[in-house]
Each structure stands twice: as C-alpha cells, then as structure tokens.
GUSE-74565 format. One line per 2 residues: for each residue x, y, z of N, C-alpha, C. Coordinates in pm, whole numbers, plus 50000, padded with zeros to 5 digits. Example, Ala and Ser with C-alpha at 12.3 -4.5 7.8 and 13.67 -1.06 7.14 Angstrom:
<pts>
51319:49431:50780:51230:49550:50780:51320:49670:50780 ~ 51285:49775:50708:51367:49894:50714:51290:50003:50787;
</pts>
This chain:
<pts>
48436:32733:62040:48566:32670:61977:48706:32695:62055 ~ 48714:32762:62185:48782:32744:62282:48843:32593:62348;
48644:32571:62405:48691:32426:62477:48747:32325:62342 ~ 48668:32335:62174:48703:32226:62111:48849:32231:62082;
48919:32361:62065:49091:32364:62050:49145:32306:62135 ~ 49099:32318:62283:49163:32274:62427:49178:32118:62409;
49060:32031:62341:49071:31932:62333:49168:31873:62255 ~ 49130:31915:62166:49204:31890:61996:49349:31891:62037;
49402:32019:62155:49556:31968:62142:49564:31899:62274 ~ 49480:31880:62332:49494:31792:62437:49505:31618:62387;
49415:31614:62271:49472:31508:62199:49652:31471:62151 ~ 49612:31577:62057:49758:31550:62003:49906:31583:62078;
49858:31638:62161:50054:31636:62214:50120:31509:62236 ~ 50051:31400:62303:50089:31321:62332:50115:31223:62186;
50012:31217:62083:50065:31183:61956:50224:31246:61941 ~ 50212:31383:61957:50339:31442:61904:50454:31418:61973;
50421:31385:62127:50567:31325:62175:50597:31205:62142 ~ 50523:31087:62130:50555:30969:62031:50575:31007:61952;
50565:31102:61862:50615:31128:61695:50752:31160:61731 ~ 50794:31242:61810:50953:31269:61828:51021:31172:61912;
50984:31064:61926:51048:30986:61945:51159:30921:61791 ~ 51314:30923:61850:51368:30879:61673:51481:30781:61743;
51495:30705:61647:51620:30582:61654:51727:30622:61636 ~ 51868:30644:61686:52027:30661:61665:52075:30500:61628;
52121:30524:61516:52102:30340:61509:52357:30357:61473 ~ 52369:30192:61496:52481:30205:61473:52537:30059:61516;
52639:29978:61434:52697:29878:61362:52813:29838:61432 ~ 52902:29743:61479:53019:29724:61517:53095:29759:61347;
53033:29686:61251:53091:29728:61108:52984:29728:61015 ~ 53053:29843:60921:52975:29847:60799:53040:29826:60638;
53120:29724:60694:53223:29684:60560:53255:29506:60604 ~ 53218:29449:60513:53245:29257:60555:53372:29228:60446;
53466:29167:60477:53533:29152:60359:53497:28972:60344 ~ 53488:28912:60244:53542:28798:60216:53648:28743:60111;
53712:28690:60248:53849:28656:60197:53857:28508:60232 ~ 53981:28436:60135:53986:28288:60151:53990:28285:60306;
54017:28318:60424:53942:28259:60527:53849:28324:60645 ~ 53762:28390:60527:53630:28425:60534:53504:28305:60622;
53514:28274:60719:53448:28205:60798:53290:28209:60891 ~ 53252:28291:60911:53162:28355:60984:53182:28484:61010;
53097:28577:61070:53130:28660:61167:53011:28674:61266 ~ 53035:28833:61380:52934:28830:61396:52911:28996:61418;
52776:28998:61400:52720:29157:61402:52692:29264:61520 ~ 52761:29303:61560:52671:29412:61643:52571:29508:61681;
52449:29482:61634:52400:29629:61634:52320:29689:61705 ~ 52351:29799:61780:52335:29890:61867:52233:30031:61817;
52223:30091:61918:52127:30221:61926:52083:30297:62019 ~ 52004:30395:61988:51985:30466:62121:51868:30514:62084;
51737:30553:62122:51650:30624:62121:51642:30772:62161 ~ 51665:30859:62021:51673:31051:62082:51479:31098:62067;
51432:31149:62227:51339:31230:62255:51370:31358:62266 ~ 51298:31444:62186:51289:31571:62236:51159:31586:62323;
51079:31478:62326:50951:31542:62496:50921:31399:62602 ~ 50912:31409:62731:50886:31326:62788:50763:31213:62701;
50818:31092:62794:50717:30957:62750:50592:30987:62811 ~ 50519:30987:62727:50366:31006:62807:50365:30901:62857;
50250:30899:62954:50220:30766:63074:50133:30653:62984 ~ 50057:30746:62858:49961:30638:62808:50043:30566:62673;
50171:30538:62689:50197:30590:62552:50204:30437:62487 ~ 50206:30365:62605:50217:30192:62549:50378:30115:62564;
50387:30010:62552:50507:29934:62593:50597:30005:62457 ~ 50763:30010:62482:50844:29997:62410:50863:29903:62334;
50886:29847:62201:50941:29773:62133:51046:29785:62003 ~ 51141:29744:62008:51217:29722:61940:51259:29660:61834;
51266:29636:61662:51259:29523:61600:51364:29564:61488 ~ 51437:29453:61487:51571:29514:61356:51569:29404:61277;
51580:29420:61109:51626:29342:61094:51743:29423:60924 ~ 51811:29227:60891:51884:29287:60829:51888:29200:60659;
51873:29241:60526:51857:29181:60492:51979:29208:60344 ~ 51994:29066:60294:52110:29082:60193:52021:29095:60043;
52112:29119:59942:52045:29142:59811:51961:29070:59735 ~ 51871:29075:59703:51731:28946:59622:51763:28899:59505;
51680:28797:59530:51682:28735:59346:51605:28659:59309 ~ 51589:28570:59226:51493:28490:59190:51485:28330:59244;
51420:28268:59302:51459:28117:59318:51376:28022:59249 ~ 51426:27912:59177:51300:27816:59167:51343:27685:59255;
51216:27688:59328:51170:27572:59375:51097:27460:59303 ~ 51186:27392:59319:51112:27229:59302:51070:27152:59373;
50982:27073:59329:50902:26926:59430:50978:26857:59343 ~ 50961:26710:59478:51009:26643:59403:50910:26499:59435;
50888:26395:59339:50801:26276:59416:50852:26221:59371 ~ 50856:26070:59437:50919:25906:59421:50792:25875:59308;
50850:25843:59227:50860:25772:59071:50898:25692:59035 ~ 50832:25555:58979:50936:25429:58961:51021:25421:59065;
51018:25419:59147:51122:25353:59248:51263:25487:59263 ~ 51262:25573:59175:51317:25705:59226:51292:25878:59203;
51352:25916:59345:51274:26051:59316:51301:26131:59193 ~ 51230:26218:59127:51214:26286:59046:51107:26422:59054;
51191:26519:58965:51076:26642:58943:51015:26670:58919 ~ 50889:26694:58989:50766:26677:58932:50666:26818:58927;
50726:26911:58982:50707:27074:58939:50782:27189:58994 ~ 50778:27277:58972:50891:27388:58971:50788:27508:58979;
50814:27612:59061:50745:27743:59096:50911:27851:59089 ~ 50822:27980:59059:50946:28029:59088:50909:28161:59185;
50970:28208:59241:50976:28266:59405:51044:28402:59340 ~ 51018:28499:59286:51052:28605:59232:51164:28685:59318;
51149:28690:59391:51183:28805:59480:51220:28723:59644 ~ 51339:28674:59691:51386:28582:59765:51519:28685:59839;
51526:28721:59961:51609:28822:60013:51802:28686:60019 ~ 51920:28670:59977:52015:28568:59994:52006:28596:60130;
51965:28653:60240:52028:28671:60369:51906:28756:60425 ~ 51890:28674:60550:51736:28762:60617:51746:28679:60790;
51787:28827:60889:51747:28827:61040:51673:28906:61062 ~ 51637:28818:61117:51532:28996:61197:51547:28932:61400;
51553:29015:61440:51606:29002:61588:51459:29114:61648 ~ 51369:29093:61760:51288:29187:61850:51311:29151:61982;
51229:29215:62071:51210:29248:62196:51104:29156:62275 ~ 51023:29120:62159:50926:29055:62234:50876:28925:62040;
50803:28823:62103:50793:28760:61974:50707:28865:61881 ~ 50710:28863:61752:50620:28981:61665:50505:28980:61670;
50417:28882:61648:50267:28915:61638:50209:28953:61782 ~ 50307:28962:61931:50265:29057:62058:50292:29194:62063;
50375:29212:61943:50379:29398:61957:50405:29440:61822 ~ 50348:29340:61697:50364:29417:61590:50178:29392:61484;
50123:29515:61449:49997:29423:61372:50012:29396:61223 ~ 49906:29321:61185:49961:29245:61011:49950:29352:60963;
49902:29492:61017:49916:29566:60909:50007:29585:60879 ~ 50070:29649:61006:50227:29709:60970:50344:29638:60922;
50280:29479:60981:50384:29367:60863:50419:29412:60743 ~ 50250:29380:60730:50300:29419:60512:50352:29532:60486;
50317:29608:60569:50325:29781:60536:50473:29779:60555 ~ 50584:29709:60650:50694:29754:60629:50818:29634:60566;
50715:29538:60592:50750:29407:60526:50820:29384:60623 ~ 50801:29350:60709:50915:29273:60841:50829:29083:60894;
50923:29022:60868:50878:28888:60925:50919:28823:60812 ~ 50944:28667:60840:50969:28595:60720:50853:28561:60594;
50750:28592:60674:50640:28561:60524:50635:28726:60483 ~ 50700:28818:60508:50685:28948:60450:50860:28916:60302;
50953:28900:60368:51037:28867:60289:51060:28817:60227 ~ 50992:28692:60194:50935:28602:60060:50785:28567:60020;
50771:28624:59978:50632:28625:59942:50581:28629:59792 ~ 50637:28679:59730:50611:28703:59558:50651:28557:59454;
50566:28499:59473:50537:28344:59453:50455:28392:59295 ~ 50548:28323:59176:50497:28305:59076:50318:28183:59034;
50279:28241:58957:50146:28113:59006:50163:28014:58825 ~ 50077:27913:58914:50147:27836:58831:49994:27744:58786;
49993:27661:58655:49891:27639:58606:49809:27501:58688 ~ 49920:27454:58724:49868:27270:58801:49825:27309:58963;
49918:27419:58997:49965:27412:59190:49879:27568:59221 ~ 49712:27518:59249:49686:27591:59308:49699:27719:59376;
49806:27621:59526:49860:27733:59613:50028:27690:59634 ~ 50073:27793:59601:50201:27788:59586:50257:27869:59700;
50221:27876:59816:50228:27902:59914:50325:27853:59989 ~ 50325:27738:59969:50460:27594:60050:50600:27622:59946;
50596:27668:59840:50714:27687:59767:50788:27779:59848 ~ 50747:27895:59881:50790:28009:59966:50780:27963:60067;
50768:27867:60138:50801:27808:60304:50906:27742:60292 ~ 50913:27659:60160:51038:27617:60191:51154:27636:60122;
51140:27796:60084:51272:27861:60039:51344:27931:60223 ~ 51214:27932:60277:51242:27962:60417:51324:27876:60521;
51238:27748:60455:51262:27680:60562:51426:27605:60522 ~ 51468:27607:60384:51611:27618:60363:51693:27653:60393;
51660:27781:60334:51749:27841:60386:51788:27891:60527 ~ 51701:27886:60633:51719:27821:60751:51809:27776:60833;
51777:27651:60737:51926:27491:60776:52016:27530:60736 ~ 52034:27668:60659:52216:27737:60616:52228:27833:60675;
52122:27898:60759:52201:27977:60874:52182:28107:60819 ~ 52079:28084:60693:52068:28234:60575:51956:28274:60609;
51912:28238:60717:51742:28331:60748:51756:28281:60892 ~ 51759:28393:61018:51736:28351:61150:51604:28457:61147;
51565:28424:61251:51399:28481:61352:51516:28461:61510 ~ 51497:28604:61571:51537:28600:61700:51441:28635:61784;
51316:28610:61849:51252:28692:61982:51283:28710:62068 ~ 51278:28830:62069:51309:28870:62213:51541:28855:62262;
51546:28813:62158:51689:28852:62179:51751:29028:62151 ~ 51688:29110:62146:51701:29260:62144:51671:29314:62294;
51776:29388:62331:51783:29396:62500:51751:29582:62503 ~ 51688:29596:62577:51674:29764:62618:51695:29807:62759;
51769:29913:62789:51785:29957:62895:51711:30035:62954 ~ 51635:30104:62990:51589:30174:63048:51501:30277:62931;
51449:30168:62849:51346:30263:62765:51439:30341:62656 ~ 51590:30300:62691:51660:30424:62564:51782:30378:62495;
51851:30274:62528:51982:30196:62457:51924:30105:62449 ~ 51940:30027:62280:51929:29872:62283:52023:29845:62230;
52064:29682:62218:52129:29630:62081:52104:29459:62123 ~ 52170:29400:62022:52165:29248:61976:52301:29225:61923;
52317:29098:61911:52435:29049:61825:52367:28952:61721 ~ 52399:28955:61596:52370:28852:61493:52456:28764:61421;
52457:28654:61382:52543:28557:61352:52548:28593:61164 ~ 52618:28581:61130:52665:28621:60963:52733:28487:60972;
52691:28435:60868:52722:28256:60840:52830:28316:60647 ~ 52891:28204:60673:53070:28186:60593:53016:28202:60489;
52885:28167:60445:52825:28146:60283:52747:28294:60246 ~ 52814:28402:60308:52729:28554:60234:52757:28553:60131;
52720:28585:60048:52685:28639:59893:52746:28777:59927 ~ 52807:28856:59788:52830:28983:59779:52736:29032:59795;
52776:29200:59797:52649:29308:59760:52602:29381:59922 ~ 52501:29502:59875:52485:29565:60000:52345:29462:60048;
52397:29525:60201:52303:29439:60276:52194:29573:60336 ~ 52123:29603:60368:52002:29725:60435:51963:29613:60602;
52007:29697:60701:51958:29698:60845:51861:29838:60873 ~ 51780:29788:60948:51677:29873:60950:51601:29836:61085;
51590:29926:61140:51578:29955:61245:51388:30041:61322 ~ 51328:29967:61357:51152:29983:61387:51132:30017:61530;
51133:30087:61575:51040:30174:61680:50913:30103:61725 ~ 50906:30066:61802:50700:30004:61785:50668:30027:61950;
50563:30139:61891:50420:30158:61998:50316:30092:61992 ~ 50228:30012:62061:50062:30006:62058:50082:29960:61911;
50131:29808:61896:50129:29747:61775:50160:29857:61618 ~ 50243:29920:61632:50237:30022:61518:50404:30097:61555;
50421:30121:61407:50545:30139:61389:50592:30321:61399 ~ 50661:30360:61530:50613:30503:61513:50754:30611:61436;
50871:30522:61456:50981:30560:61419:51021:30412:61309 ~ 51120:30477:61188:51195:30391:61100:51378:30448:61102;
51414:30305:61151:51594:30420:61082:51633:30307:60993 ~ 51795:30332:60898:51797:30247:60810:51965:30272:60798;
52044:30149:60758:52181:30165:60785:52228:30065:60617 ~ 52300:30100:60612:52379:30020:60471:52508:29893:60527;
52524:29768:60498:52604:29723:60508:52671:29660:60362 ~ 52817:29659:60319:52863:29663:60228:52959:29529:60261;
52939:29426:60160:52991:29294:60170:53068:29298:60087 ~ 53141:29244:60064:53243:29246:59886:53409:29170:59936;
53434:29072:59807:53497:28982:59781:53633:29086:59782 ~ 53759:29001:59862:53895:29050:59865:53999:28967:59822;
54082:29056:59787:54276:28926:59757:54208:28839:59650 ~ 54243:28693:59655:54214:28662:59540:54088:28599:59476;
54030:28595:59625:53890:28550:59575:53820:28688:59497 ~ 53849:28809:59528:53827:28928:59419:53815:28854:59307;
54015:28866:59254:54058:28856:59147:54040:28747:59050 ~ 53951:28624:59083:53894:28519:59054:53766:28581:59018;
53673:28597:59124:53546:28604:59067:53555:28767:58918 ~ 53655:28856:58902:53662:28959:58811:53713:28838:58686;
53778:28748:58745:53859:28698:58606:53734:28618:58561 ~ 53688:28538:58634:53545:28450:58565:53403:28569:58509;
53456:28672:58575:53327:28757:58463:53392:28838:58337 ~ 53517:28887:58352:53536:28935:58264:53632:28823:58156;
53684:28746:58172:53730:28713:58069:53716:28538:58121 ~ 53565:28460:58089:53541:28365:58099:53659:28235:58078;
53709:28216:57967:53768:28154:57889:53878:28111:57953 ~ 53933:28195:58018:54124:28232:58056:54062:28119:58214;
53940:28209:58257:53905:28155:58402:53878:27989:58383 ~ 53835:27988:58249:53793:27784:58267:53930:27730:58173;
54012:27782:58146:54129:27715:58111:54214:27721:58249 ~ 54191:27793:58326:54303:27812:58389:54233:27686:58553;
54096:27697:58588:54043:27621:58619:54086:27427:58605 ~ 54084:27452:58432:54113:27300:58406:54338:27284:58436;
54387:27373:58433:54503:27352:58464:54535:27311:58609 ~ 54473:27397:58694:54448:27366:58845:54419:27240:58848;
54312:27189:58811:54245:27070:58822:54367:26969:58790 ~ 54436:26963:58684:54528:26899:58629:54636:26915:58723;
54706:27011:58745:54824:26983:58847:54794:26942:58977 ~ 54658:26950:59014:54642:26871:59158:54628:26748:59191;
54590:26694:59040:54563:26578:59031:54722:26487:58998 ~ 54771:26593:58963:54948:26474:58909:55018:26491:59085;
54995:26579:59128:55077:26611:59289:55028:26492:59333 ~ 54825:26449:59338:54855:26392:59409:54867:26232:59398;
54881:26243:59255:54924:26114:59234:55078:26047:59239 ~ 55145:26145:59228:55258:26213:59287:55286:26115:59452;
55232:26231:59509:55282:26183:59667:55201:26093:59659 ~ 55113:25992:59605:55082:25845:59601:55173:25748:59577;
55254:25774:59468:55391:25642:59429:55483:25710:59519 ~ 55505:25835:59573:55621:25830:59701:55573:25754:59793;
55470:25777:59827:55371:25697:59961:55411:25554:59906 ~ 55440:25476:59838:55406:25361:59804:55615:25294:59845;
55669:25372:59800:55792:25358:59804:55821:25345:59888;
</pts>
C-alpha cells in the first residue's frame, strides 16, 4: 500500500506543478472610443506566467494562444449564380453565430500546439468561431457559407490569424500586438489567454475590452435609436443643405 501511494504521488506531483501555472494578463487599453476621427488602433496584449512550483523536466513545450472576439450576431450569406446574363442570388444560408471581430495569435501554428479536441472544447480557431450554420433543404453541405464569412471578414481586416506572432521570454513573459481596424462595431470584446502544454490547455485567463461610440457619433446613434423620425428628418435636411452648398459652389466657380 505504501509503495502504491509512493508511485501515485510520483505521478501526481508533475501534474500538480503544471496545474499551478497560471496566466496573469494585461492590455495596453481596455476601453476604445469610436469617435469621428477613429481610423483603427493597435492593441498591445501582454502577460506573465505565475508558478508555484518549478517546471518539471518532462512538462513539454510552453505555448500561448491569445484570442480577441467581438460581439456575435447572425449573418445571412447569399450565393450568387450567373443566370440570364446577370448575377442573381440563388441560395441563402443563415450563420447563427459569427463574431463581428476575431483575432487569434499564437506562439506556433495551432495544429502543432493544440489538439482538435481542445480547440473544440475552448472554441479556439476560425473554424470554431464561425460554425453554427443553419441547415438548408436544397444544400446538403452548408460549411462553404461559414467559410465565406471568414474569407470576407478577413478581407475587411475583421478576422486575423497570426501564427507565431506571440513572443515568449524565459518561459515567463509573453506579448503580441494586434491591429484593430477602423470598422469595429460597438460592444464588449472578450480577450482570452490560453496556456498550452502537450497539446492541452492547462490554464485559461480572460478580460474584457469595451468599445463604444463617443462624441457626435454617440449622439447620432442614440438619436437614431430613440427618435428615428427626427433622425430621418435631420438626415434629409443635411443632405439638402449639402446639395445646396455644392450647387452654390459650382455656380461661384463658373463666374
């Protein structure tokens, strides 16, 4: 019995040492203002690994995965086909959950550091971020529609995957810089930090980033939500004034 306890303790000690590794996270900013002059920003993500025991020699390589996800929403993806000499919509599939923004950075390519089971469990990766696709009676395979969301939003710099971008110093300090585009939507963004060893997540940390409209944009947004009639009349009035000013400037230029 004593021998069995000794072997059990010998097995558990390295696991406990690994479990005692925790991620301490930090952000260069946790509040982003969307004003009239906002044209994108850089988010500096950093952190440290806190340990309560030495790293076992057989602990495996250390890897860090960082994700930043914006508010999720439903997206309708339409397929166009060439019919009668023009492009027309021939099919539409609803993607129930797609983040408005998704960035993922890691120390190495994901397939080399994280198992498929762990990716599914923690929702890590582009395939996991956009995967709830509604069925369609005429389309047996709807996955290409989810892939289209990733492809289109990647072109708009709303989805980014940065393999090898996270740098780690002395297996303790890590950092990465993420670009935030000008077309961010308002809401709460979730930043998640994953400490990975032996293809498994051994610890997870998270923090929130608030993205909100300020100044004139906030006033206009509130007006459009609370008094849509006044907002519509104001928009028409501004359009008329802009048109009149353009016409007046054209007349002055001719004389």
